[in-house]
N, C-alpha and C positions, 0 to 999 in steps of 0.2 A: 786465396785462389786467384790465379791470373785471369783478368777479364780483358779479352782481346778487343772488345768494343771500345774501350778507353783509348786504345792506340791505333785501331784499324784505319781511321780516316787520316791520322797523322802520317802513317806509313805510306798510304796511297798518295798523299800530297807530296811527300818527300820524293818518292820514286817518280812521280810525274814530272818533276823538275829535272830529273837525271836521264830519263829515257823517253822516247817518243811514243811508246806503245801504251795501250790501255792497260790499267792495273786494277785488280780487285782483291779483296780480302773476304774470306768466308769464316763463319764460326765453325765449331766442331761438328755441327749437324749438316754442314754444306750450304747453308743459306748465306747469301752475300750481305755483308754488314757495312762494306765501304767499297766505293768504286769511282773511277774517273767518269764512268757512264752512270749517271743517277737513275736511269730507267731500269738498271739491273738490280738496284737495291731491293733487298727482301725477297729475291727470287732464288730458286733452288738450283745449285750447280752440281750436277750428278758426278762430274769428273772430280770435283773437290772431295765429294763424299768417298769416292773410291781411293783417292790419294790419302785421306785421313786413315781409312781402315788398313791400307797396305803400308802406311808410313813410307811411301816412295814418291819420288819425283816422277811425274808422268807428262808425256807429250800428247796433247790433244790434236789428233789428226782431223782432216776433213771428214773422214768416215766416222770417227768417234763423235764429232760435233753434230753429225746427223742422227746418230744412234742414241746419244745420251742427252738427257734433258738439261736445258740451260747452258749448254757448252758451246764455245767458239774455238776455232783453231788457236793453239798456243801451248802454254805450259803451266802446270800447277805443281806446287811443292808444299809439303806439310810444314807447319811451324811447330817444332817439337820443343817442349819444355819439360825437363825431368823425365825424359823418355815417353812423354805423352803428347799426342798431337792436339793442340788447342785450336787449330784453324788451318787455313790454307791461303797461300799467296798465289795469285794467278796473273799471267801476262798474256795478252792477246797478240797473235801474229803467227807468221810461218815458223816452223821448227828451227830453220836455219837462222832466222832473225832473232828469235827469243833466246836461243841457246847461249848467245854471246852475252846476254844480260843476266844469266842465271847466278853467277858468282856475285855480281854487284847487288842483285836483289837480295840474295841470302845474307850478304854482309850488312846491308842496311837494316833488314829485319832483325838480325842478331843484335845490332847496336841499339835499336829501339827497345827491344825486349830486355836486354841486359841493363840498360839505363833505367827502364821502368822497374825492374825487379830490385835494382840497387836502391832506388828512391823508396820503394815499398818497404825494404828492409830498414832503411834509415828511419822512416816514419814509425815503423813498428817498434824500433829501439827507443825512439823518443817517447812513444806512448807508454812503453813498459817502464821507462825511467820516471815518467809522471805518476804512474800508479804506485811505484815503489816509494817515491817521495811523499805521496799522500798517505800511504800506509805508515810510513816512518813517523810522521808527525801526528797522525790521528789515531793510530792503533798502538797497542802495547806489544811491540815486537821484541823478542829476546835479542840479546847482543849477537848470539850465534846466527840467528836468522837474518839480522841486518847485515852482518858481514858476508854471509853466503850470497844474499841477493845482490848486494853492492858489487861483489866480486864478479858475479855472472854478468852484470850490466856494465862492468868496467868503470864503475863510479867510485872514485877514491874518497869515500865519505869521511874517512879518518883524517884527511888533509884539511878539512874545513872547520872553522871555529866561530863563524859569525854568519847570520842570515839577514838579508835585506829583502824587502818586498816592494815591488813597483806595482801600483794599481792603475792600469791604463784607463783612460776615459772612454776607450772603445776597444774592440777586439784587436789584439796584437798578433798579426799573422807571422808565419814562420820566417818569411823573408826579413821582416823587421828584427826578429829575434836574432837571426843570423848576422845581420848588420851590427847589432849591439855586441854580439860576441866578438866579431872581427875588429871592431873599432874601440872596444873598451880599453881603458888604461889602468884599471884597478889592479889586476894581477894576471899573469899569463895562464895560471891554472884555474881562474874563476870559472864556475859553472852556472849557467842560467837554465832554469827549468820552468816551463809553463805550469800554472796551477789555477784552474778555474778560468772563468771568462775575464780576459784582459789582465790577469795577474801573473807576474813573473817573480820567481824566487831566485835570489842571488846567493850562491854558496861561496863564501869568501874565506880564503886562507888567512893566516895571521899576517897583518900588515899594519903599518903606522896610520893612526887615525887621520892626521892631516892630509895624507895622500888619498885616503878613502874619501874624505870630504871633497877635495878638489876634483877627484875622478868622477864622483856622482854629479857634481855641479856641471862638468863638461858633458856628461851623458844627458842631463836634464835639458841642456841647451839644444842638443841634437834632437831629442824627443819633441821639444816644443816646435822645432822646425817641421817635423814630420806631422804631428797631430794638431798644431796650431793652438795648443793650450797646455797648461801645466800638467805634468803627470806626477801624482803624489809618490813619494818614496819614504819608507820607514825602515830604520836600521836598528837591529837588535845589538846587544852587547857582545863582546868577544868572550868566548867561553864555551859552555855546553850548548850544542846546536839546538836542542829542543827548547831550552830556556830562551835562547836568542830568537827563535821563531816566534814564541809568544810575545816577547818584547817588541819584535818588529811589527806584530799585529797591532799592539797598542800604539806604536809610533805611526803606523800608516793611517790609523783613524784620525790622529791629530794632524798629520800632514795633509790629509784631505781637506780639513777645515781651515788650517792656517796657510795653505798654499805655499809650503816650503818643505825642503828635505828635513826630516826629523830623526835625530839619534835618540833612542830611548834613554840612554844614560844621561842625557842633558835635561831630561824632564824633571820638574819638581812639583809645583802646584798643579800643573797640567794633569798629573797622574790622578789627582783627586777630581779635577773638573770634568774629565772625560770618563770617569767611572761612575758618575752619579746618574740616577734616572731622571728623565725629563720632568717627572712629577715632583721629585725632590727639589729640582732646580727652580721650578715655577713657584713652589711654596716658599723657598728661601727668598726669591726675588720679591714676592708679595709682602714679605715681612721686613724688607730692607729698602731697596731703591725704587719700588713701584711708583711712588709719587712723582718721580722725575723722568720716568721712561718715555713719556710723550713729549718731553722737552729736549729737542735735538741740540739746542744751544748749551744747556747744562751738561748734557752727555758729552759733547765735544770738549767742554771745559774740563770735565773729569778725565777724559782721555789724555789730554795734554798734561794735566796735573799729575797723573799717575805715571806717565811715560817720560817725564822730563825731570831731571835732577837739579835744574837751575833754580834761580831765585824767582819770586813772584813777578818781578819786572821782566825777566826772561820769558816766563810763561805767558805773560800778557803780550809780549812782543810777537810770540809765535801765533797767538790768537788774533793779532792785529787789533787789540783793544787797549784802553788805558788801564793802568794798574788798579785804579779805584774801581773800574768796571769789573775787573777780575775779582777783587775783594767782595763786591756786591754779589756776584754770582756764587762765590763760595759760601757766603753767608746765607744766601737763599737756599742753597743745597742743604746746609746744616739745618735750617729752619724747617724745610719740607720733610726732611728725614728724621728730624728730632735727634740728631747725632752731631758730634763735634769732630771735625777733621783733626783737631789737635789731640784728641783722645785716641791712644794707640789701639784699643779694643774696637772702638767705633770705626777707625780708619781701616782696620783689617777686615771688618765686616763689609764696609762699603767697597773696598778694593775687590774682595772675593766675589761679591755680588755683581760688580761691574764686569769682571772677567768671565763669570758664568753667563752673563747677559750677552757678551760678545761671542760666546761659543754657540749660542742658539742660531 
């Protein structure tokens, strides 16, 4: 339903810059909801009430202003939407003076109302699309129903084969979404749909992965400028949309923790790390690397040891320590854990425990 109170004051302000006369807007009951004269707000305008009922433009003469409640000389005209009067626009002044403004006033009101209705329709369409997308991924809709709803919404769902999720650190308003749509370099037919608080779904047509990576990296740079912090992005695999959506959900959870864009198809051990319960992780840590968890020096040594493929000397150089100091630290780790880094099984357990610890 059209709510004139939303636009009433805007119409008055716009008209007051174009004409010198006093302007007011009433609701459908004849009460003034916006006016250049604030003292008239919330008062009854009997002339407006008559105009609404008759659906006619009326001139308020001196005689009528004396006989009717809340009326001053001027003109009133109904604001009609879909053959129904939703309110009245009024101009104060002599009939000869206000008559020349009638067409201008009517045009301004029509423009405001048309723009408002257009925005309402766009917002309604966006909400309907969001509801459809939610139902598509969360409910078991038949193919016939999906195609029917997608067609009604003008949403070419059959053109997409990959889903990406962006989890904003705060609410992402429609202006930012529109900027992303207009500035994205992923694909001309890309669709972006809001889903929940701060979450955006990207419906992606078939494209080459390297292009997708570079495009999301560019988008991430723009987002960081807007929000001043990293915005996690998880990307599902190309193929079935529902499967890609589930994969993107896995990827976004890891992106949140690792602070980088994650493609689910690139995940390996992370698939296990992030699928374990916190209780299982704590139990595993207590049975493996718990004795060194309070020693930041040994943990830093493990970090470089696991992430560097170089020699012991190269690892020592990165730690800014002597090679013999590195050997001492590694021996201490083995002693505290009762494990041997040279033993492949022990090394796998220590590495897995350390990666799980970094996840917490």
